[in-house]
C-alpha positions, -999 to +999 in steps of 0.1 A: -690+860+230-656+844+220-654+832+185-637+798+181-606+796+159-615+770+132-581+773+115-560+750+137-531+749+113-519+784+122-501+786+154-486+818+168-450+816+176-435+838+203-408+864+195-391+860+228-354+852+223-353+823+248-383+807+232-368+811+197-335+796+209-353+766+224-371+760+192-338+758+173-317+741+200-342+718+216-329+685+202-300+666+217-278+667+186-279+705+181-270+710+218-240+687+215-228+704+183-230+738+201-212+724+231-183+711+210-181+743+190-180+763+223-151+742+236-131+749+204-138+719+182-143+735+148-137+711+119-162+687+106-139+657+111-132+667+147-170+672+154-176+638+139-151+622+164-172+632+193-177+605+220-214+605+212-207+590+177-230+613+158-242+599+124-227+620+096-262+628+081-273+642+115-242+662+120-244+677+085-281+685+090-276+702+123-247+723+110-268+734+081-297+742+104-275+761+128-259+780+100-293+789+085-303+804+119-270+823+120-258+805+152-229+790+133-209+804+105-185+787+081-151+801+075-125+787+051-093+776+067-077+760+037-079+770+000-068+739-020-091+721-016-114+745+002-121+733+037-142+751+063-143+754+100-176+759+119-176+789+144-202+801+168-214+835+160-214+862+187 
């Protein structure tokens, strides 16, 4: 006899790398940010000038999210004032 799972709020997430990556990169804006970083566009201003015309709040959100998942790292390229470039991690 199989017992029904009455706790529908808990979902098991896979630990497979490809599935985890899809969970992080599954939206259009994240993929476009990664594409631009991959092609050498690294500053916020340059990322903002993309032909897709990303809204600034979405760009900032996706960079924060990608940094939190260690897909992107911020490195200072100027000290006064401090300015950062976004770089894909290995």
